[in-house]
N, C-alpha and C positions, 0 to 999 in steps of 0.2 A: 669889498677883498678879502681873501681870506687870510687870517693872519695865520702866520705858524703856531701850533701848535707843541706843544714839549709835554713830557709827562715830570711830574713832582719829584720825581724820586731817579735815582742815578740808574739803577740797573735795568738793562733795553727789553730785559726778558726776564720773564716770572716764573719760568722753570718748576715744575711740581714733580713729585714721583709719580701723580696717576697718571696714565696716557689712557686716552679716550678712542674709542675704537666705534665708528659710527659704519664704515663701511662696507659692503658684500663680501667675504672670504670665497665667495664663491667663483672660481677660476674661468668657469662658462662665460662669465661677466665681462671679463677682461678682454680686450683687442690689444695685443703688444705692439708699441712704435719699432722703427727700423732701428732704434737706438737701441734698443734689448739686447743684450750682451758687450755693453762697453762699460769698462768699468769706470767708473766717475774719477776726472781729470782733477791731481793731485795738485792743491792741499784742500779740496772738495772733499768732504766724509760723511758719511752718514751718522747723522746725529750731533757733528761737528759744530762749529760757528758758522752762521752764515756767512756767507762771503760775496762780494761786490764784483760782478766778470763784466767783460765787454764783448759786443758782436757787430761787426759790419756790417751795415744794409746800403742797400739802392739811399739815393739823394730823396727821394719822393720819401722813405721813411725815415730821415734824418741821418744818415751817414754811419756813424759811429755815436752807439747808443749804450747804453749799463742797465745794468739788472740788477739787481741783491737776489740770491738764491740761498734756500735753505732744504738739506736733505734729510727727511726725518731718519731716526736709531732704523727703522726698520726697513728703508729701503736696501735693494737687493739688486743687481745688473741683471738678473735675470726673472727678476717677478716685476710685473708692469705695474707702477703704482699711478693714485691717480695724483692729478696736476692743478694747482689754485695760483690763477692770476691774481696779484692783489693790487690795483692801483690807486694811489694815493689822490689826495686833492690840493688843491692849487696854493703851492708854494709852501708844499711839504718835501721832506727828502724821503728816499724808500726806507731809509732805517728808522726813519718815524713813526712812518707807516706798518710798519713790521711793530713795535715797541706798543702804539696805540691798539691793533688788532688781537694781538697774539697768536696768530695763525701759525706762527713757528714753535708754540709752545703745547709738548706734549697730552697737555692736560685738556688740550681745546682739538688737538691734532696732532696724531701720532702714524699717520699712515699716509699724508699726502704731500707730494714735491709742491714746496710752498716758492713762487718766482713773483719779486716786488721792482718792476719796473719803474724806469727812472725818468721822466718828462724830462723835453728840451726846456729848459729852463722854468722845469718844475710845473709846467700845466701841461694841459691834453687839448689835442684839436673837440672844439666844442665849445671852448669858454670864450666869451665875446674878445677878448683880448688876442686868441692864438693867430696863426699865420693862418690863410684860405686848406682849404683840404687839398686845393690842386697843388699846393708848394710844396707842402708837409702835412703827413696824414699820418696819425697814431693807428688808423686801421688798417692801413698796407705795415706800418711796424712791427704791430702784434702777431701778423700774418707770417712776416720772415720769423719773427720771434718762436712762434708757436712749429714753424719747420726747424729751425735748430735746435730748440728742445727734444723736439720727438726724435732727433737724428743723431742727438747726445746721450741721452738718458733712456733710460727704460719707463716708458709710461704708458697708460691705457690710455689710448683713445679715445674710448669713450666716456672717462670719467676725467673732463676735461674742462672745469668750470674757472670762470669770472666772477670777480666783487671788486668794489671799489667805494670811495668816501667822496663826495662834494664833483669836485670836477671829474675826479676818477667814475664816478657813478655815473656822470652825464657818458663818459668816453662808453660804458657800457652797451647805451642804447646804438650807439653807432657799432659798435663790434655786434649786436644782436639784430640789425638790421642791415648789414653787409654780405651778399654773397662770398668773399672773400674769407669772413673769419665766422659767422654763425653756423655754420655746419659744423665746425669744428670746437663749438664749447655748447656745453650741456646743459648749463644752467646759467643763470646770473643774479647777483645779489647786490643791492647796495643800501649805501646809508647816505641819509642828506644829500643826494641823488641831485643835481644842477641841471634842467631840462627846459632851455632856454623859451621862450617863443621868438619867431622871425624877428620880430620889430627889435628885438635885443643884440643881432645880429648880424655881421656885414651883411651885403649882398651874395658874398660867395657863399656865407653858410647857411642861407634859407631853405628851410625843409631840414636842418639834420635832425630835429628830435620829433616834428609834425610828421614826418614819414616814415614810412620804413620799406626799404626797396625791396628787400627780400620777402617779407609776408604781403606786404599790401601790393607788388607788384609795380611800383612807383618809380621812374627814375629819380636815385639819390640825388645827395647834393653835392658829392664829391663829381665834379668834372671829367673828364678823361681829355685831355688837352696836352698833355706833355710827355715828352719820347718817351719817360720809364714807364707810365701806366701804358703807351701802346705796346712795352714788349711785354707786359704781364695779360695784356686782352686775350690771347690765349688762355691764361691759367682761367682769365677770370668767368669767361664762355664756359670752360668747363663745368667752375661751378655751378653757373647757372641753371646746365643742364642735370645735373643730379636733381634726385627727388628732392625739393624743399621739404621743409621738419614743417610738422602739421601743427607743433608746439614749441614754445619758447617758456619753458619755466622761468618766472620771473620773482624775487622777493624785495621788498623795501622796504626801509625805516625810517623816520619823521618824525620831528617835533614841533609841534603848532605852533611854536615860540621861536621858531630858528629865524636869525635875524641876517643871513645870506642868501637862504633860498626858500623866500616865504612860502608857508604851508599853500597859500591860498594865490601865491604869485602875483599879486600887485607891488608887493613892497621890497620887492630884490632888487640891491645897489645898484644891480650891473644892467639892469635891466628886467623886463616883464620876466617870468617865466611860467611855464605851464602846472596850473593847479594840478595840485598833487593826486586829488581826489581823482580829477578825468584823468590824470594821466593812467594813474592806475589801473582805472573802468575801460581805458581804451586797448592795453595789456591784453585785458580780458576778451575783449574783443578780437583782437589777432589772435587771440588762442579760441577762437569758434565758439565765444559764450555767445548764447544769443540775444539781440536787445529786446527790450520789455516793448509789448504794443502800447498803446496810448491806452486803452482799455484796462492791461493789466495793472499798468503805473498810479494809472487814478484809483484802483479798485485795492492795491500794493497801500497807497500814501491815507486810504480812508479805515482800512482794516490796521493800519498798525497802530492807528490809537488805542486800541486796547488790549494791545499785546508789548510784554517785554523782552528785551535782548538776554539769549541765554545760548548757550553752545550748540544748541543744535535748531535754533532760530531759520525759519525761512528767509528770504528778503523782504518780502513784506512783511516780517513781524518782528524781522531788524530795525526797520525803516523809523524807528520810533527812536532809536539811538543819537544824542546829543552831536555827533561827530559831523565834521562838514561835508565827510565822503558821502556819507547817507543821505543828506540832505539836497547834496548838488544831485545826485544820482537818482531818488526818487521823487523826492517833494519840489524839485524845480526844472522840470525837463523842459519847460517852456523856454531855459535863458540855454537851449544848448541843441543847433543845428539837429542831432539826431540825439534820439534817446542810447545812453551807454548801458552795459550790462551791469547791474546789479548786485551787491555779493553774494556768494550764497549763503554765507553765514558772518553774522558778526561778533564777536565775543568781547567784554570790556571786563579785564581785572585792574585792582590796584598792585600798583607796584609801591606805595610809599605815600605819607600820610598827604600828599599836596599834590601826588601826580597819579593819573592811570593810565592803562596803555589800551587801546582798541584796536582787536585783530581783526583784520579783514579777510576774507578767502571768499577764493572763485575756481569751483571744481566741476568746470563746464564741459572741460571735454572726459565725459564719463567712459567713454571708449577708452582712451587713452590712460586717464586716472586711475582707472581701475587695476590695469595691467605692473601700477607701480609692483617690484618686487622688492624692494627694498624701504618698509613707510617709514617719515620720520618719527622716533620716539618723541610722546606725549611728554614737556617741560615738568609735567605735574605730578607724572608718574614715574619717570625717568630718575635712578637714583642719583647718577653722574651728574644731573643739574643742580642738587641741590635745594631742591624746590623753586628755584629763581622766580617761575612765574607759575602760579596758579591757575593755569588753561587747559580745562580738560575738553577741548575742542580737537581731541587727538585726530578723531576720522578723517574730518576736513583738513587738519593739517599733513595729513599722510599724501592725501589725493590733490590737494590745494594747488591748481598750476599755477596762481598769481596770489600773491600771499603780499599784505602790507599791515605794519602794526604802525600804527599811529598815537605819539607819546605824547600825553599832555603836557605843557607849561617843559617843556625839552625844547634844546638850542640848536646848534651847528655843530655835531662831535658825534664821533662811535660811541653808542649806546654800552656802555660796558658799566661793570660795579668798580673800576679805577678812577682815580682821582686825577685828573687832568689841568695844566695849569691853565687853559681857560675857560675854568667851569665860573668864573662870577662875570665875566664879560662876552660869553660865546654861547658856550656851549650848555652851560647851567645843568651840570649833572653833578657826580655819576648816578646811574639808574639803579635799579637793585636785580638787572637781569644783563646779561652779555650777549650782544648781537653774534658774536663770533660763533658761541656753540648751538645758535638754531641756524647759523647760515649755514655749520658744516651735518647737520640733521635734514636740511632744506637739499643741499646738493647730493648727501646720501641716497635721498629719495628718487632722483631724477636723475641717476646714472644707471649705466650698467644696462638697463633693459633698453636703450635705446641704440645699440651700437650699430644696428641695421640702418639707421638713420644718418649716424653722423659718418660723412666719407673717409676713408681713411688718408695718409699721409698726402698733405700738401703736393697740388698738382707746379712743384716747384722739382728740380734736380734732385735725386735721392744721393747720399754719400753713401758709396761702394760696400758693401758686408765681404768679408772675411780676409784673405792673407793677402789678396791684389786691392783691396781696399782700406788695408790700413796706414799707406803714406799718405792717401785723401782723408781720412779723419783725423792725422794728427795734423796736418798743416790745416784743416779746417778749427780744429781744436786751438791752435796757436793764433790764429786770428781773429777766433771768434770771443775765444772765453779766456783770455790772458787776464789775469788776478790784476787789478788796477795798482 
């Protein structure tokens, strides 16, 4: 059970005068949403305090829902802005997630609209104790939330991203694998993500994390047996007819000493979870990274004994790393029914006297990754990072479609330089770098250039534009965005 986490200091946000810009300023990379031209509904103001809002959704999506929203000071009604959805962990509040992650802090984000949805009973679909997806679906809620945001704000459709912690990180898997939401989100980033084996879930949740309907072509775990889903069947069919994305960029941070979501998966208190090493390699496989042959795997294992890890390491030379991911993928293939793609590169750097971080990258989608138009900065050379991480693997980070930071001796929490109240009993932090900064760089690298692959507005009735739609827009604003 995830304990609620609180900051040790009272200010919820640590605003600074340094505003970090990471997204491309090229207007050709931006596709405006239908809400462009609509002014923010008072009292929401660019650069002002974050506000709690309401949205009414169908019963399957939870009915009346809440979310916290922040507009950056740079937001303009006529200029499409990136959008980041930030999903909290179990037993957390949206305000707490904002304070921990600092996505509303211009030091990390001066360009993107940030929305912090609130889960019903402070949890999300995918937790072992959550209701069956056929009765309450946060995938459907996210779809309706995106539709609402696209029609009330000026959002750049190809620059929509999702990040989450713990149970919220697990929800990202469901969003990435659903045809209702996957085409609408450009990239995903999780910290201490909760990805459960079927044995930990009720029968209604089987396959939630072991299958990926959107990429695998498998039938997902969410059944279609409710009247609400029947009404949405046509929209879902339209989503399936769209050309499927050939890539889903995925970034994950996880501590090797996580007491809530065990890195190896066997000691997770709520039931077995998927080992993080296998989980990340499976995402590489879904993104087109090839499986190693038995002969190449054997050759890789033998050649690694005389090689050491470096920023330019090949999978074979990197397998001498002591990390569990390297061992699981390369040296113990007989324990897996099918071989998984080994990392393209493995780079280890020290982040404190008793902690090291190993960065695994998969850059297998060469045709796509070579076309990345806005590479993420290298933390060791970008002055805005204050040299938080001495990682010279810039080329691999820029093109890595799957990226994983394995943090030794780190527990369950958001990796940051801030101290939190659970550092002694659960998080075992802080660390010497900020995951939020690296996530922003990752998102910037995988947005914009994908605008032809991300379908434009959701297949739901659109809010009318111009004078004839003024009353309809005002009615939606009253019913959907009333301040609590």
